[in-house]
VOBALO-23926 format. One record per residue: residue number from 1; residue in three letters; y negated, x negated, z negated of N, C-alpha, C in turn. Coordinates in steps of 0.05 Angstrom, whole numbers. Layout:
N
<pavex n="NUM" res="ALA" n_c2="Y" n_c1="X" n_c3="Z" ca_c2="Y" ca_c1="X" ca_c3="Z" c_c2="Y" c_c1="X" c_c3="Z"/>
...
***
This chain:
111
<pavex n="1" res="MET" n_c2="301" n_c1="-953" n_c3="95" ca_c2="287" ca_c1="-960" ca_c3="70" c_c2="284" c_c1="-986" c_c3="72"/>
<pavex n="2" res="ASN" n_c2="257" n_c1="-990" n_c3="55" ca_c2="226" ca_c1="-1015" ca_c3="55" c_c2="244" c_c1="-1015" c_c3="27"/>
<pavex n="3" res="VAL" n_c2="250" n_c1="-1051" n_c3="22" ca_c2="267" ca_c1="-1064" ca_c3="3" c_c2="234" c_c1="-1061" c_c3="-13"/>
<pavex n="4" res="HIS" n_c2="216" n_c1="-1064" n_c3="2" ca_c2="179" ca_c1="-1074" ca_c3="-13" c_c2="176" c_c1="-1051" c_c3="-19"/>
<pavex n="5" res="ASP" n_c2="172" n_c1="-1034" n_c3="-10" ca_c2="172" ca_c1="-1006" ca_c3="-18" c_c2="187" c_c1="-998" c_c3="-44"/>
<pavex n="6" res="LYS" n_c2="210" n_c1="-1002" n_c3="-53" ca_c2="231" ca_c1="-1000" ca_c3="-70" c_c2="227" c_c1="-1012" c_c3="-83"/>
<pavex n="7" res="ALA" n_c2="206" n_c1="-1044" n_c3="-83" ca_c2="199" ca_c1="-1060" ca_c3="-105" c_c2="177" c_c1="-1045" c_c3="-119"/>
<pavex n="8" res="TYR" n_c2="154" n_c1="-1036" n_c3="-108" ca_c2="132" ca_c1="-1038" ca_c3="-119" c_c2="144" c_c1="-1010" c_c3="-131"/>
<pavex n="9" res="ASP" n_c2="159" n_c1="-992" n_c3="-128" ca_c2="169" ca_c1="-964" ca_c3="-137" c_c2="176" c_c1="-976" c_c3="-165"/>
<pavex n="10" res="LEU" n_c2="203" n_c1="-1000" n_c3="-176" ca_c2="206" ca_c1="-1016" ca_c3="-194" c_c2="184" c_c1="-1026" c_c3="-213"/>
<pavex n="11" res="ALA" n_c2="161" n_c1="-1029" n_c3="-199" ca_c2="137" ca_c1="-1042" ca_c3="-208" c_c2="122" c_c1="-1023" c_c3="-220"/>
<pavex n="12" res="ARG" n_c2="116" n_c1="-1004" n_c3="-213" ca_c2="101" ca_c1="-982" ca_c3="-225" c_c2="124" c_c1="-964" c_c3="-242"/>
<pavex n="13" res="ALA" n_c2="157" n_c1="-963" n_c3="-239" ca_c2="178" ca_c1="-947" ca_c3="-259" c_c2="173" c_c1="-969" c_c3="-280"/>
<pavex n="14" res="ILE" n_c2="170" n_c1="-993" n_c3="-284" ca_c2="173" ca_c1="-1012" ca_c3="-313" c_c2="148" c_c1="-1005" c_c3="-324"/>
<pavex n="15" res="LYS" n_c2="124" n_c1="-1006" n_c3="-306" ca_c2="98" ca_c1="-991" ca_c3="-319" c_c2="88" c_c1="-968" c_c3="-340"/>
<pavex n="16" res="GLU" n_c2="115" n_c1="-959" n_c3="-318" ca_c2="109" ca_c1="-926" ca_c3="-339" c_c2="140" c_c1="-924" c_c3="-352"/>
<pavex n="17" res="SER" n_c2="146" n_c1="-953" n_c3="-366" ca_c2="166" ca_c1="-947" ca_c3="-387" c_c2="153" c_c1="-947" c_c3="-408"/>
<pavex n="18" res="SER" n_c2="175" n_c1="-934" n_c3="-437" ca_c2="163" ca_c1="-936" ca_c3="-451" c_c2="162" c_c1="-958" c_c3="-477"/>
<pavex n="19" res="GLU" n_c2="183" n_c1="-973" n_c3="-457" ca_c2="181" ca_c1="-1001" ca_c3="-468" c_c2="156" c_c1="-1023" c_c3="-460"/>
<pavex n="20" res="TYR" n_c2="146" n_c1="-1010" n_c3="-444" ca_c2="118" ca_c1="-1023" ca_c3="-428" c_c2="97" c_c1="-1015" c_c3="-445"/>
<pavex n="21" res="MET" n_c2="95" n_c1="-993" n_c3="-434" ca_c2="68" ca_c1="-978" ca_c3="-446" c_c2="73" c_c1="-988" c_c3="-478"/>
<pavex n="22" res="GLU" n_c2="93" n_c1="-979" n_c3="-501" ca_c2="93" ca_c1="-994" ca_c3="-530" c_c2="75" c_c1="-1020" c_c3="-531"/>
<pavex n="23" res="MET" n_c2="96" n_c1="-1042" n_c3="-515" ca_c2="83" ca_c1="-1063" ca_c3="-510" c_c2="53" c_c1="-1060" c_c3="-511"/>
<pavex n="24" res="LYS" n_c2="43" n_c1="-1055" n_c3="-497" ca_c2="12" ca_c1="-1055" ca_c3="-482" c_c2="-10" c_c1="-1049" c_c3="-503"/>
<pavex n="25" res="ASP" n_c2="4" n_c1="-1020" n_c3="-521" ca_c2="-9" ca_c1="-1008" ca_c3="-542" c_c2="-10" c_c1="-1021" c_c3="-561"/>
<pavex n="26" res="ILE" n_c2="11" n_c1="-1035" n_c3="-568" ca_c2="0" ca_c1="-1053" ca_c3="-593" c_c2="-11" c_c1="-1084" c_c3="-592"/>
<pavex n="27" res="ARG" n_c2="-1" n_c1="-1095" n_c3="-558" ca_c2="-26" ca_c1="-1108" ca_c3="-547" c_c2="-54" c_c1="-1108" c_c3="-561"/>
<pavex n="28" res="ALA" n_c2="-61" n_c1="-1080" n_c3="-550" ca_c2="-91" ca_c1="-1073" ca_c3="-550" c_c2="-85" c_c1="-1072" c_c3="-580"/>
<pavex n="29" res="LYS" n_c2="-74" n_c1="-1073" n_c3="-609" ca_c2="-80" ca_c1="-1069" ca_c3="-630" c_c2="-84" c_c1="-1102" c_c3="-639"/>
<pavex n="30" res="VAL" n_c2="-64" n_c1="-1118" n_c3="-630" ca_c2="-66" ca_c1="-1144" ca_c3="-629" c_c2="-100" c_c1="-1154" c_c3="-626"/>
<pavex n="31" res="ASP" n_c2="-104" n_c1="-1146" n_c3="-604" ca_c2="-123" ca_c1="-1157" ca_c3="-589" c_c2="-153" c_c1="-1147" c_c3="-605"/>
<pavex n="32" res="ALA" n_c2="-153" n_c1="-1126" n_c3="-627" ca_c2="-173" ca_c1="-1114" ca_c3="-633" c_c2="-173" c_c1="-1130" c_c3="-658"/>
<pavex n="33" res="ASP" n_c2="-155" n_c1="-1138" n_c3="-669" ca_c2="-166" ca_c1="-1156" ca_c3="-699" c_c2="-168" c_c1="-1195" c_c3="-684"/>
<pavex n="34" res="PRO" n_c2="-193" n_c1="-1196" n_c3="-686" ca_c2="-191" ca_c1="-1223" ca_c3="-677" c_c2="-178" c_c1="-1240" c_c3="-700"/>
<pavex n="35" res="SER" n_c2="-172" n_c1="-1239" n_c3="-718" ca_c2="-160" ca_c1="-1264" ca_c3="-737" c_c2="-125" c_c1="-1271" c_c3="-716"/>
<pavex n="36" res="ALA" n_c2="-120" n_c1="-1242" n_c3="-720" ca_c2="-87" ca_c1="-1243" ca_c3="-704" c_c2="-89" c_c1="-1248" c_c3="-682"/>
<pavex n="37" res="LYS" n_c2="-102" n_c1="-1243" n_c3="-662" ca_c2="-110" ca_c1="-1250" ca_c3="-630" c_c2="-105" c_c1="-1278" c_c3="-633"/>
<pavex n="38" res="ASN" n_c2="-131" n_c1="-1291" n_c3="-650" ca_c2="-127" ca_c1="-1321" ca_c3="-654" c_c2="-107" c_c1="-1335" c_c3="-656"/>
<pavex n="39" res="MET" n_c2="-91" n_c1="-1322" n_c3="-683" ca_c2="-60" ca_c1="-1330" ca_c3="-689" c_c2="-48" c_c1="-1329" c_c3="-655"/>
<pavex n="40" res="LEU" n_c2="-40" n_c1="-1310" n_c3="-650" ca_c2="-20" ca_c1="-1305" ca_c3="-627" c_c2="-36" c_c1="-1324" c_c3="-600"/>
<pavex n="41" res="GLU" n_c2="-61" n_c1="-1323" n_c3="-602" ca_c2="-69" ca_c1="-1352" ca_c3="-577" c_c2="-60" c_c1="-1372" c_c3="-581"/>
<pavex n="42" res="ASP" n_c2="-68" n_c1="-1382" n_c3="-608" ca_c2="-49" ca_c1="-1414" ca_c3="-605" c_c2="-23" c_c1="-1412" c_c3="-618"/>
<pavex n="43" res="PHE" n_c2="-3" n_c1="-1391" n_c3="-627" ca_c2="29" ca_c1="-1391" ca_c3="-612" c_c2="30" c_c1="-1395" c_c3="-591"/>
<pavex n="44" res="ARG" n_c2="17" n_c1="-1380" n_c3="-571" ca_c2="28" ca_c1="-1379" ca_c3="-536" c_c2="17" c_c1="-1399" c_c3="-541"/>
<pavex n="45" res="LYS" n_c2="-3" n_c1="-1413" n_c3="-544" ca_c2="-18" ca_c1="-1439" ca_c3="-521" c_c2="7" c_c1="-1464" c_c3="-535"/>
<pavex n="46" res="ARG" n_c2="22" n_c1="-1466" n_c3="-559" ca_c2="38" ca_c1="-1474" ca_c3="-573" c_c2="65" c_c1="-1481" c_c3="-551"/>
<pavex n="47" res="GLN" n_c2="73" n_c1="-1452" n_c3="-557" ca_c2="99" ca_c1="-1445" ca_c3="-536" c_c2="91" c_c1="-1452" c_c3="-511"/>
<pavex n="48" res="THR" n_c2="77" n_c1="-1452" n_c3="-494" ca_c2="77" ca_c1="-1454" ca_c3="-473" c_c2="81" c_c1="-1488" c_c3="-468"/>
<pavex n="49" res="GLU" n_c2="59" n_c1="-1503" n_c3="-477" ca_c2="63" ca_c1="-1533" ca_c3="-486" c_c2="91" c_c1="-1540" c_c3="-494"/>
<pavex n="50" res="PHE" n_c2="107" n_c1="-1526" n_c3="-510" ca_c2="134" ca_c1="-1535" ca_c3="-521" c_c2="152" c_c1="-1523" c_c3="-496"/>
<pavex n="51" res="GLN" n_c2="155" n_c1="-1506" n_c3="-476" ca_c2="171" ca_c1="-1493" ca_c3="-454" c_c2="164" c_c1="-1516" c_c3="-433"/>
<pavex n="52" res="GLN" n_c2="145" n_c1="-1520" n_c3="-427" ca_c2="139" ca_c1="-1545" ca_c3="-403" c_c2="151" c_c1="-1569" c_c3="-415"/>
<pavex n="53" res="LYS" n_c2="154" n_c1="-1575" n_c3="-434" ca_c2="158" ca_c1="-1595" ca_c3="-445" c_c2="198" c_c1="-1598" c_c3="-434"/>
<pavex n="54" res="MET" n_c2="209" n_c1="-1585" n_c3="-437" ca_c2="233" ca_c1="-1562" ca_c3="-440" c_c2="236" c_c1="-1577" c_c3="-419"/>
<pavex n="55" res="MET" n_c2="217" n_c1="-1550" n_c3="-391" ca_c2="234" ca_c1="-1558" ca_c3="-369" c_c2="227" c_c1="-1584" c_c3="-356"/>
<pavex n="56" res="ALA" n_c2="217" n_c1="-1605" n_c3="-370" ca_c2="207" ca_c1="-1630" ca_c3="-356" c_c2="228" c_c1="-1642" c_c3="-361"/>
<pavex n="57" res="GLY" n_c2="250" n_c1="-1636" n_c3="-374" ca_c2="272" ca_c1="-1651" ca_c3="-396" c_c2="274" c_c1="-1664" c_c3="-421"/>
<pavex n="58" res="GLU" n_c2="248" n_c1="-1662" n_c3="-423" ca_c2="241" ca_c1="-1664" ca_c3="-454" c_c2="251" c_c1="-1657" c_c3="-477"/>
<pavex n="59" res="MET" n_c2="266" n_c1="-1659" n_c3="-493" ca_c2="280" ca_c1="-1644" ca_c3="-518" c_c2="261" c_c1="-1649" c_c3="-542"/>
<pavex n="60" res="PRO" n_c2="243" n_c1="-1629" n_c3="-546" ca_c2="230" ca_c1="-1636" ca_c3="-561" c_c2="243" c_c1="-1641" c_c3="-598"/>
<pavex n="61" res="PRO" n_c2="222" n_c1="-1662" n_c3="-606" ca_c2="247" ca_c1="-1663" ca_c3="-642" c_c2="255" c_c1="-1639" c_c3="-653"/>
<pavex n="62" res="GLN" n_c2="277" n_c1="-1646" n_c3="-674" ca_c2="281" ca_c1="-1616" ca_c3="-684" c_c2="253" c_c1="-1618" c_c3="-701"/>
<pavex n="63" res="GLU" n_c2="242" n_c1="-1624" n_c3="-712" ca_c2="219" ca_c1="-1622" ca_c3="-733" c_c2="201" c_c1="-1604" c_c3="-720"/>
<pavex n="64" res="GLU" n_c2="190" n_c1="-1607" n_c3="-694" ca_c2="177" ca_c1="-1601" ca_c3="-673" c_c2="185" c_c1="-1559" c_c3="-672"/>
<pavex n="65" res="MET" n_c2="215" n_c1="-1563" n_c3="-658" ca_c2="221" ca_c1="-1538" ca_c3="-661" c_c2="224" c_c1="-1530" c_c3="-687"/>
<pavex n="66" res="GLU" n_c2="226" n_c1="-1533" n_c3="-705" ca_c2="226" ca_c1="-1523" ca_c3="-734" c_c2="200" c_c1="-1511" c_c3="-743"/>
<pavex n="67" res="GLN" n_c2="185" n_c1="-1523" n_c3="-738" ca_c2="157" ca_c1="-1522" ca_c3="-740" c_c2="150" c_c1="-1493" c_c3="-722"/>
<pavex n="68" res="MET" n_c2="163" n_c1="-1493" n_c3="-703" ca_c2="155" ca_c1="-1468" ca_c3="-681" c_c2="170" c_c1="-1446" c_c3="-696"/>
<pavex n="69" res="GLN" n_c2="198" n_c1="-1443" n_c3="-705" ca_c2="207" ca_c1="-1425" ca_c3="-717" c_c2="197" c_c1="-1407" c_c3="-739"/>
<pavex n="70" res="LYS" n_c2="184" n_c1="-1433" n_c3="-750" ca_c2="168" ca_c1="-1429" ca_c3="-786" c_c2="151" c_c1="-1413" c_c3="-770"/>
<pavex n="71" res="LEU" n_c2="127" n_c1="-1419" n_c3="-760" ca_c2="103" ca_c1="-1407" ca_c3="-735" c_c2="112" c_c1="-1373" c_c3="-727"/>
<pavex n="72" res="TYR" n_c2="133" n_c1="-1380" n_c3="-722" ca_c2="140" ca_c1="-1351" ca_c3="-709" c_c2="147" c_c1="-1335" c_c3="-735"/>
<pavex n="73" res="GLU" n_c2="157" n_c1="-1340" n_c3="-752" ca_c2="166" ca_c1="-1319" ca_c3="-773" c_c2="142" c_c1="-1317" c_c3="-789"/>
<pavex n="74" res="VAL" n_c2="121" n_c1="-1334" n_c3="-790" ca_c2="96" ca_c1="-1325" ca_c3="-805" c_c2="78" c_c1="-1303" c_c3="-787"/>
<pavex n="75" res="LEU" n_c2="79" n_c1="-1321" n_c3="-765" ca_c2="57" ca_c1="-1293" ca_c3="-754" c_c2="80" c_c1="-1262" c_c3="-747"/>
<pavex n="76" res="ALA" n_c2="101" n_c1="-1265" n_c3="-752" ca_c2="115" ca_c1="-1239" ca_c3="-754" c_c2="113" c_c1="-1229" c_c3="-767"/>
<pavex n="77" res="LEU" n_c2="102" n_c1="-1238" n_c3="-799" ca_c2="92" ca_c1="-1225" ca_c3="-820" c_c2="72" c_c1="-1210" c_c3="-813"/>
<pavex n="78" res="ASN" n_c2="48" n_c1="-1206" n_c3="-795" ca_c2="30" ca_c1="-1194" ca_c3="-791" c_c2="36" c_c1="-1165" c_c3="-777"/>
<pavex n="79" res="PRO" n_c2="40" n_c1="-1152" n_c3="-787" ca_c2="52" ca_c1="-1121" ca_c3="-779" c_c2="39" c_c1="-1125" c_c3="-747"/>
<pavex n="80" res="ASN" n_c2="19" n_c1="-1117" n_c3="-742" ca_c2="27" ca_c1="-1122" ca_c3="-708" c_c2="32" c_c1="-1139" c_c3="-688"/>
<pavex n="81" res="ILE" n_c2="31" n_c1="-1166" n_c3="-699" ca_c2="44" ca_c1="-1184" ca_c3="-687" c_c2="72" c_c1="-1175" c_c3="-684"/>
<pavex n="82" res="GLY" n_c2="80" n_c1="-1170" n_c3="-720" ca_c2="110" ca_c1="-1170" ca_c3="-713" c_c2="119" c_c1="-1151" c_c3="-704"/>
<pavex n="83" res="ARG" n_c2="110" n_c1="-1120" n_c3="-686" ca_c2="112" ca_c1="-1101" ca_c3="-676" c_c2="107" c_c1="-1114" c_c3="-654"/>
<pavex n="84" res="LEU" n_c2="84" n_c1="-1131" n_c3="-635" ca_c2="91" ca_c1="-1135" ca_c3="-608" c_c2="108" c_c1="-1157" c_c3="-609"/>
<pavex n="85" res="PHE" n_c2="127" n_c1="-1174" n_c3="-620" ca_c2="144" ca_c1="-1186" ca_c3="-622" c_c2="172" c_c1="-1172" c_c3="-607"/>
<pavex n="86" res="ASP" n_c2="166" n_c1="-1147" n_c3="-627" ca_c2="195" ca_c1="-1126" ca_c3="-626" c_c2="198" c_c1="-1117" c_c3="-602"/>
<pavex n="87" res="ALA" n_c2="167" n_c1="-1103" n_c3="-592" ca_c2="164" ca_c1="-1097" ca_c3="-569" c_c2="173" c_c1="-1111" c_c3="-543"/>
<pavex n="88" res="GLU" n_c2="162" n_c1="-1142" n_c3="-545" ca_c2="165" ca_c1="-1162" ca_c3="-515" c_c2="192" c_c1="-1166" c_c3="-523"/>
<pavex n="89" res="ARG" n_c2="208" n_c1="-1156" n_c3="-535" ca_c2="237" ca_c1="-1173" ca_c3="-542" c_c2="249" c_c1="-1150" c_c3="-530"/>
<pavex n="90" res="ARG" n_c2="240" n_c1="-1125" n_c3="-529" ca_c2="261" ca_c1="-1096" ca_c3="-518" c_c2="242" c_c1="-1091" c_c3="-495"/>
<pavex n="91" res="LEU" n_c2="227" n_c1="-1100" n_c3="-475" ca_c2="220" ca_c1="-1095" ca_c3="-446" c_c2="239" c_c1="-1127" c_c3="-441"/>
<pavex n="92" res="SER" n_c2="238" n_c1="-1145" n_c3="-450" ca_c2="254" ca_c1="-1164" ca_c3="-440" c_c2="284" c_c1="-1160" c_c3="-437"/>
<pavex n="93" res="VAL" n_c2="298" n_c1="-1136" n_c3="-463" ca_c2="321" ca_c1="-1135" ca_c3="-441" c_c2="319" c_c1="-1111" c_c3="-421"/>
<pavex n="94" res="VAL" n_c2="296" n_c1="-1102" n_c3="-420" ca_c2="304" ca_c1="-1084" ca_c3="-386" c_c2="300" c_c1="-1099" c_c3="-371"/>
<pavex n="95" res="LEU" n_c2="279" n_c1="-1116" n_c3="-367" ca_c2="275" ca_c1="-1138" ca_c3="-349" c_c2="296" c_c1="-1164" c_c3="-343"/>
<pavex n="96" res="GLU" n_c2="311" n_c1="-1164" n_c3="-361" ca_c2="342" ca_c1="-1174" ca_c3="-353" c_c2="358" c_c1="-1161" c_c3="-339"/>
<pavex n="97" res="ASP" n_c2="366" n_c1="-1131" n_c3="-347" ca_c2="375" ca_c1="-1114" ca_c3="-335" c_c2="370" c_c1="-1114" c_c3="-308"/>
<pavex n="98" res="VAL" n_c2="348" n_c1="-1110" n_c3="-302" ca_c2="336" ca_c1="-1101" ca_c3="-278" c_c2="343" c_c1="-1125" c_c3="-261"/>
<pavex n="99" res="GLN" n_c2="339" n_c1="-1147" n_c3="-273" ca_c2="346" ca_c1="-1172" ca_c3="-257" c_c2="371" c_c1="-1181" c_c3="-249"/>
<pavex n="100" res="ARG" n_c2="390" n_c1="-1170" n_c3="-271" ca_c2="421" ca_c1="-1170" ca_c3="-270" c_c2="433" c_c1="-1145" c_c3="-243"/>
<pavex n="101" res="ILE" n_c2="417" n_c1="-1132" n_c3="-244" ca_c2="429" ca_c1="-1108" ca_c3="-228" c_c2="411" c_c1="-1114" c_c3="-204"/>
<pavex n="102" res="ILE" n_c2="388" n_c1="-1124" n_c3="-194" ca_c2="389" ca_c1="-1143" ca_c3="-165" c_c2="396" c_c1="-1152" c_c3="-159"/>
<pavex n="103" res="ALA" n_c2="409" n_c1="-1177" n_c3="-186" ca_c2="421" ca_c1="-1198" ca_c3="-170" c_c2="458" c_c1="-1198" c_c3="-159"/>
<pavex n="104" res="GLU" n_c2="456" n_c1="-1170" n_c3="-168" ca_c2="489" ca_c1="-1151" ca_c3="-163" c_c2="509" c_c1="-1166" c_c3="-125"/>
<pavex n="105" res="PRO" n_c2="485" n_c1="-1163" n_c3="-111" ca_c2="498" ca_c1="-1154" ca_c3="-85" c_c2="494" c_c1="-1190" c_c3="-73"/>
<pavex n="106" res="LEU" n_c2="487" n_c1="-1196" n_c3="-88" ca_c2="482" ca_c1="-1230" ca_c3="-74" c_c2="504" c_c1="-1244" c_c3="-80"/>
<pavex n="107" res="GLU" n_c2="508" n_c1="-1238" n_c3="-111" ca_c2="538" ca_c1="-1253" ca_c3="-135" c_c2="564" c_c1="-1246" c_c3="-113"/>
<pavex n="108" res="SER" n_c2="561" n_c1="-1224" n_c3="-112" ca_c2="585" ca_c1="-1211" ca_c3="-89" c_c2="583" c_c1="-1221" c_c3="-60"/>
<pavex n="109" res="MET" n_c2="565" n_c1="-1229" n_c3="-51" ca_c2="569" ca_c1="-1251" ca_c3="-28" c_c2="578" c_c1="-1281" c_c3="-25"/>
<pavex n="110" res="LEU" n_c2="566" n_c1="-1294" n_c3="-52" ca_c2="578" ca_c1="-1315" ca_c3="-61" c_c2="601" c_c1="-1319" c_c3="-75"/>
<pavex n="111" res="LYS" n_c2="625" n_c1="-1292" n_c3="-75" ca_c2="644" ca_c1="-1304" ca_c3="-80" c_c2="667" c_c1="-1301" c_c3="-66"/>
***
């Protein structure tokens, strides 16, 4: 058994999963709406900057964290963006499960 082949099989299975397909479909709908697309791109840019600060050990001010939360809530009011956020969450759960399953053999060796 080749581990790399199995990894490619897993990648293919993820791309064929209902969670991935739904997210891809909804993302296409968001991209087809210029206003929604721009709002989402702006949010993602801010989100990336926010995460980079946190990874650098810089804790953003409470006010900035609240602004991001409010922006998320406003964006989620857009039906397609809200559906996209939900679809991303569902796919994230699948990927977290896969990560946990993959890490299981290593955990048993480290005990």
